[in-house]
Short mmCIF file of the C-alpha atoms (twelve columns), coordinates in Angstrom:
data_MODEL
# 
_entry.id   MODEL 
# 
loop_
_atom_site.group_PDB 
_atom_site.id 
_atom_site.type_symbol 
_atom_site.label_atom_id 
_atom_site.label_alt_id 
_atom_site.label_comp_id 
_atom_site.label_asym_id 
_atom_site.label_seq_id 
_atom_site.Cartn_x 
_atom_site.Cartn_y 
_atom_site.Cartn_z 
_atom_site.pdbx_PDB_model_num 
ATOM 1   C CA . MET A 1   0.073  0.075   0.220   1 
ATOM 2   C CA . VAL A 2   1.112  3.634   -0.798  1 
ATOM 3   C CA . VAL A 3   0.293  6.540   1.056   1 
ATOM 4   C CA . SER A 4   0.349  9.660   -1.151  1 
ATOM 5   C CA . TYR A 5   -1.045 13.199  -0.540  1 
ATOM 6   C CA . THR A 6   -1.101 16.784  -2.275  1 
ATOM 7   C CA . GLN A 7   -1.008 19.927  -0.775  1 
ATOM 8   C CA . GLU A 8   -1.015 23.572  -1.874  1 
ATOM 9   C CA . HIS A 9   -0.535 26.861  -0.111  1 
ATOM 10  C CA . VAL A 10  -0.227 30.445  -1.162  1 
ATOM 11  C CA . TYR A 11  2.310  32.422  -0.091  1 
ATOM 12  C CA . ARG A 12  1.651  36.017  -0.437  1 
ATOM 13  C CA . HIS A 13  5.091  37.022  -1.169  1 
ATOM 14  C CA . PRO A 14  6.527  37.269  -4.522  1 
ATOM 15  C CA . TRP A 15  8.901  34.013  -5.766  1 
ATOM 16  C CA . HIS A 16  11.927 35.302  -5.411  1 
ATOM 17  C CA . ARG A 17  11.495 35.840  -1.649  1 
ATOM 18  C CA . VAL A 18  9.615  32.836  -1.041  1 
ATOM 19  C CA . THR A 19  12.636 31.013  -2.722  1 
ATOM 20  C CA . ALA A 20  15.005 32.902  -0.650  1 
ATOM 21  C CA . ALA A 21  13.067 31.908  2.426   1 
ATOM 22  C CA . ALA A 22  12.957 28.234  1.710   1 
ATOM 23  C CA . TRP A 23  16.528 27.758  0.870   1 
ATOM 24  C CA . ARG A 24  17.072 29.167  4.417   1 
ATOM 25  C CA . LYS A 25  14.169 27.248  6.210   1 
ATOM 26  C CA . PHE A 26  16.510 24.476  7.885   1 
ATOM 27  C CA . THR A 27  19.096 26.867  8.933   1 
ATOM 28  C CA . ASP A 28  17.251 29.719  10.298  1 
ATOM 29  C CA . ALA A 29  18.311 29.788  14.063  1 
ATOM 30  C CA . ASP A 30  14.811 30.633  15.454  1 
ATOM 31  C CA . ALA A 31  13.059 27.666  13.065  1 
ATOM 32  C CA . ARG A 32  15.825 25.173  14.542  1 
ATOM 33  C CA . ALA A 33  14.795 26.256  17.843  1 
ATOM 34  C CA . ALA A 34  10.998 25.315  17.744  1 
ATOM 35  C CA . PRO A 35  9.138  24.583  14.870  1 
ATOM 36  C CA . LEU A 36  11.735 22.712  13.122  1 
ATOM 37  C CA . SER A 37  13.660 21.200  16.016  1 
ATOM 38  C CA . HIS A 38  13.594 17.624  14.797  1 
ATOM 39  C CA . ILE A 39  16.181 18.819  12.169  1 
ATOM 40  C CA . LEU A 40  19.500 18.127  13.342  1 
ATOM 41  C CA . GLU A 41  21.728 18.769  10.808  1 
ATOM 42  C CA . VAL A 42  22.061 20.153  7.158   1 
ATOM 43  C CA . HIS A 43  25.271 19.819  4.939   1 
ATOM 44  C CA . THR A 44  25.323 20.888  1.209   1 
ATOM 45  C CA . LEU A 45  27.014 18.032  -0.775  1 
ATOM 46  C CA . SER A 46  27.116 19.824  -3.822  1 
ATOM 47  C CA . ARG A 47  26.272 23.075  -5.666  1 
ATOM 48  C CA . ARG A 48  26.657 24.313  -9.449  1 
ATOM 49  C CA . VAL A 49  25.397 27.054  -11.364 1 
ATOM 50  C CA . ASP A 50  24.358 26.744  -14.818 1 
ATOM 51  C CA . ALA A 51  25.023 30.266  -15.864 1 
ATOM 52  C CA . ARG A 52  23.802 29.468  -19.822 1 
ATOM 53  C CA . GLU A 53  20.233 27.938  -18.654 1 
ATOM 54  C CA . GLY A 54  20.070 30.318  -15.548 1 
ATOM 55  C CA . ARG A 55  19.629 27.484  -13.388 1 
ATOM 56  C CA . ILE A 56  21.335 26.769  -9.543  1 
ATOM 57  C CA . HIS A 57  21.335 22.907  -8.942  1 
ATOM 58  C CA . ALA A 58  22.145 21.667  -5.391  1 
ATOM 59  C CA . VAL A 59  22.468 18.621  -3.137  1 
ATOM 60  C CA . ARG A 60  21.932 18.560  0.480   1 
ATOM 61  C CA . ALA A 61  21.877 15.971  3.148   1 
ATOM 62  C CA . ILE A 62  19.315 16.662  6.173   1 
ATOM 63  C CA . ALA A 63  19.383 14.490  9.291   1 
ATOM 64  C CA . GLY A 64  16.282 14.595  11.288  1 
ATOM 65  C CA . ARG A 65  14.888 12.796  14.314  1 
ATOM 66  C CA . ALA A 66  12.606 9.975   13.180  1 
ATOM 67  C CA . PRO A 67  9.105  9.578   13.801  1 
ATOM 68  C CA . PRO A 68  8.882  6.688   16.614  1 
ATOM 69  C CA . LEU A 69  7.951  3.302   14.971  1 
ATOM 70  C CA . PRO A 70  5.344  1.265   16.679  1 
ATOM 71  C CA . LEU A 71  6.587  -1.318  19.063  1 
ATOM 72  C CA . LEU A 72  5.864  -4.571  16.787  1 
ATOM 73  C CA . LEU A 73  8.398  -2.873  14.257  1 
ATOM 74  C CA . ARG A 74  11.255 -1.830  16.943  1 
ATOM 75  C CA . GLY A 75  12.557 -5.066  16.970  1 
ATOM 76  C CA . LEU A 76  12.734 -5.151  13.353  1 
ATOM 77  C CA . ALA A 77  14.786 -2.196  13.079  1 
ATOM 78  C CA . SER A 78  18.249 -1.333  14.073  1 
ATOM 79  C CA . SER A 79  19.281 0.891   16.806  1 
ATOM 80  C CA . ALA A 80  20.196 3.581   14.275  1 
ATOM 81  C CA . THR A 81  16.598 4.729   13.553  1 
ATOM 82  C CA . ASP A 82  16.643 7.415   15.743  1 
ATOM 83  C CA . VAL A 83  17.970 9.528   13.035  1 
ATOM 84  C CA . VAL A 84  16.439 9.345   9.529   1 
ATOM 85  C CA . LEU A 85  18.560 10.726  6.853   1 
ATOM 86  C CA . CYS A 86  17.394 12.648  3.618   1 
ATOM 87  C CA . VAL A 87  18.821 13.458  0.339   1 
ATOM 88  C CA . GLU A 88  17.248 16.537  -0.994  1 
ATOM 89  C CA . HIS A 89  17.744 17.698  -4.685  1 
ATOM 90  C CA . THR A 90  17.196 21.136  -5.851  1 
ATOM 91  C CA . VAL A 91  16.894 23.177  -9.045  1 
ATOM 92  C CA . VAL A 92  15.869 26.872  -9.164  1 
ATOM 93  C CA . ASP A 93  15.220 27.926  -12.735 1 
ATOM 94  C CA . GLY A 94  15.780 31.597  -12.547 1 
ATOM 95  C CA . PRO A 95  14.349 32.606  -16.160 1 
ATOM 96  C CA . ALA A 96  11.478 30.602  -15.698 1 
ATOM 97  C CA . ARG A 97  11.019 31.228  -12.000 1 
ATOM 98  C CA . ALA A 98  10.585 27.932  -11.233 1 
ATOM 99  C CA . MET A 99  12.161 25.927  -7.599  1 
ATOM 100 C CA . ARG A 100 11.686 22.457  -7.484  1 
ATOM 101 C CA . VAL A 101 12.717 20.419  -4.788  1 
ATOM 102 C CA . VAL A 102 12.904 16.652  -4.520  1 
ATOM 103 C CA . SER A 103 13.812 14.589  -1.290  1 
ATOM 104 C CA . ARG A 104 13.954 10.988  -0.470  1 
ATOM 105 C CA . ASN A 105 15.054 9.045   2.542   1 
ATOM 106 C CA . ALA A 106 18.703 7.568   2.423   1 
ATOM 107 C CA . ASN A 107 18.017 5.144   5.140   1 
ATOM 108 C CA . LEU A 108 15.416 3.327   6.799   1 
ATOM 109 C CA . ARG A 109 14.669 1.875   3.366   1 
ATOM 110 C CA . GLY A 110 14.244 -1.613  4.735   1 
ATOM 111 C CA . LEU A 111 11.241 -0.137  6.131   1 
ATOM 112 C CA . VAL A 112 9.778  2.767   4.491   1 
ATOM 113 C CA . HIS A 113 10.463 4.651   1.172   1 
ATOM 114 C CA . VAL A 114 9.420  8.517   1.294   1 
ATOM 115 C CA . GLU A 115 9.670  10.874  -1.522  1 
ATOM 116 C CA . GLU A 116 8.432  14.496  -1.532  1 
ATOM 117 C CA . THR A 117 8.432  16.778  -4.095  1 
ATOM 118 C CA . CYS A 118 7.843  20.520  -3.427  1 
ATOM 119 C CA . SER A 119 7.471  23.364  -6.214  1 
ATOM 120 C CA . TYR A 120 7.457  26.977  -6.083  1 
ATOM 121 C CA . ARG A 121 5.713  28.916  -9.044  1 
ATOM 122 C CA . PRO A 122 4.386  32.659  -9.375  1 
ATOM 123 C CA . HIS A 123 0.697  32.301  -8.456  1 
ATOM 124 C CA . PRO A 124 -1.287 32.376  -11.776 1 
ATOM 125 C CA . ASP A 125 -3.518 35.136  -10.534 1 
ATOM 126 C CA . ARG A 126 -0.991 37.264  -8.944  1 
ATOM 127 C CA . PRO A 127 2.236  36.452  -10.637 1 
ATOM 128 C CA . ASP A 128 4.360  39.337  -9.248  1 
ATOM 129 C CA . GLU A 129 2.710  39.463  -5.805  1 
ATOM 130 C CA . TRP A 130 2.253  35.432  -4.506  1 
ATOM 131 C CA . THR A 131 3.866  32.344  -4.977  1 
ATOM 132 C CA . LEU A 132 1.850  28.446  -5.167  1 
ATOM 133 C CA . PHE A 133 3.671  26.199  -3.436  1 
ATOM 134 C CA . ARG A 134 2.743  22.550  -4.007  1 
ATOM 135 C CA . GLN A 135 3.825  19.673  -2.133  1 
ATOM 136 C CA . GLU A 136 3.387  15.908  -3.387  1 
ATOM 137 C CA . THR A 137 4.567  13.041  -0.851  1 
ATOM 138 C CA . SER A 138 4.312  9.533   -1.349  1 
ATOM 139 C CA . ILE A 139 5.169  6.828   1.394   1 
ATOM 140 C CA . ARG A 140 5.389  3.335   1.060   1 
ATOM 141 C CA . CYS A 141 5.991  0.873   3.589   1 
ATOM 142 C CA . ALA A 142 8.642  -1.887  2.165   1 
ATOM 143 C CA . PRO A 143 7.363  -5.234  2.106   1 
ATOM 144 C CA . LEU A 144 7.947  -7.639  5.506   1 
ATOM 145 C CA . ALA A 145 6.700  -10.770 5.425   1 
ATOM 146 C CA . SER A 146 7.321  -10.801 8.711   1 
ATOM 147 C CA . VAL A 147 4.677  -8.009  9.789   1 
ATOM 148 C CA . ALA A 148 1.164  -8.075  9.261   1 
ATOM 149 C CA . ALA A 149 -0.427 -5.728  6.317   1 
ATOM 150 C CA . TRP A 150 -2.002 -3.658  9.029   1 
ATOM 151 C CA . ALA A 151 1.410  -2.874  10.874  1 
ATOM 152 C CA . ALA A 152 2.964  -1.615  7.391   1 
ATOM 153 C CA . GLU A 153 -0.300 0.677   7.140   1 
ATOM 154 C CA . THR A 154 0.308  1.890   10.604  1 
ATOM 155 C CA . VAL A 155 3.676  2.850   9.699   1 
ATOM 156 C CA . GLU A 156 2.502  4.646   6.809   1 
ATOM 157 C CA . ARG A 157 -0.067 6.230   8.210   1 
ATOM 158 C CA . ARG A 158 1.904  7.428   11.258  1 
ATOM 159 C CA . CYS A 159 4.686  8.684   8.458   1 
ATOM 160 C CA . ALA A 160 2.089  10.612  6.618   1 
ATOM 161 C CA . GLU A 161 0.756  12.305  9.749   1 
ATOM 162 C CA . ARG A 162 4.184  13.178  10.848  1 
ATOM 163 C CA . PHE A 163 5.111  14.528  7.285   1 
ATOM 164 C CA . THR A 164 2.030  16.471  7.394   1 
ATOM 165 C CA . GLN A 165 2.810  18.181  10.667  1 
ATOM 166 C CA . ASN A 166 6.274  19.060  9.382   1 
ATOM 167 C CA . ALA A 167 5.199  20.364  6.523   1 
ATOM 168 C CA . SER A 168 2.886  22.690  8.432   1 
ATOM 169 C CA . ARG A 169 5.736  24.007  10.492  1 
ATOM 170 C CA . GLY A 170 8.264  24.337  7.420   1 
ATOM 171 C CA . ARG A 171 5.231  26.688  5.634   1 
ATOM 172 C CA . GLU A 172 5.214  28.594  8.817   1 
ATOM 173 C CA . VAL A 173 8.837  28.989  8.942   1 
ATOM 174 C CA . VAL A 174 9.256  30.157  5.163   1 
ATOM 175 C CA . GLU A 175 6.487  32.747  6.214   1 
ATOM 176 C CA . ARG A 176 8.452  34.194  8.854   1 
ATOM 177 C CA . ILE A 177 11.312 34.282  7.309   1 
ATOM 178 C CA . CYS A 178 9.637  35.962  3.919   1 
ATOM 179 C CA . GLU A 179 8.297  38.793  6.678   1 
ATOM 180 C CA . ARG A 180 11.852 39.332  7.695   1 
ATOM 181 C CA . LEU A 181 13.222 39.774  4.260   1 
ATOM 182 C CA . ALA A 182 10.445 41.954  3.324   1 
ATOM 183 C CA . LEU A 183 10.886 44.090  6.393   1 
ATOM 184 C CA . ALA A 184 14.679 44.090  5.344   1 
ATOM 185 C CA . ASP A 185 13.920 45.249  1.771   1 
ATOM 186 C CA . GLY A 186 11.593 48.051  3.289   1 
ATOM 187 C CA . ASP A 187 8.391  46.277  2.034   1 
ATOM 188 C CA . ARG A 188 6.044  47.796  4.864   1 
ATOM 189 C CA . SER A 189 2.796  46.574  3.250   1 
ATOM 190 C CA . VAL A 190 3.508  42.829  4.494   1 
ATOM 191 C CA . ARG A 191 1.068  41.367  7.219   1 
ATOM 192 C CA . PRO A 192 1.375  38.111  8.560   1 
ATOM 193 C CA . MET A 193 -1.225 36.026  7.587   1 
# 
């Protein structure tokens, strides 16, 4: 079984500000102290600028606290399941004003496969003022012959719940960073949503 969901959110900030905030989301000190406290470390593995195409490509490794496993599965998992490692591939296409982020878990794949794709584009109705964020997440529990199907569904459901909570926190952090960037730019019209 696969649990998939899609969420959309409208940031009432221009694309350039939202993408700048999204880049800072995991490294912002205020975010790491509260809403995103599950993030332990972020490392840039590679980055390159394609000047001809106007694109930035980056790969980051993100370590975070793993959600607790159901009691039945704890014995099957190694003791290293306290931390989940993810690899994030980002492409920012400046001329097209598009940013795409694809993240996958790098460990715990014997239990669960998670893939998240996020896109940031100018909002079709107000392209110079707002940004449309779309998040698609797919969570699939690995086939475990020794575990009943209900246990696999429980893992998928709990992962989906955790991802939904973390996504909401991430959007809050991006909103706050956008507001700070707007104030730094002298944009006094910004009001928290």
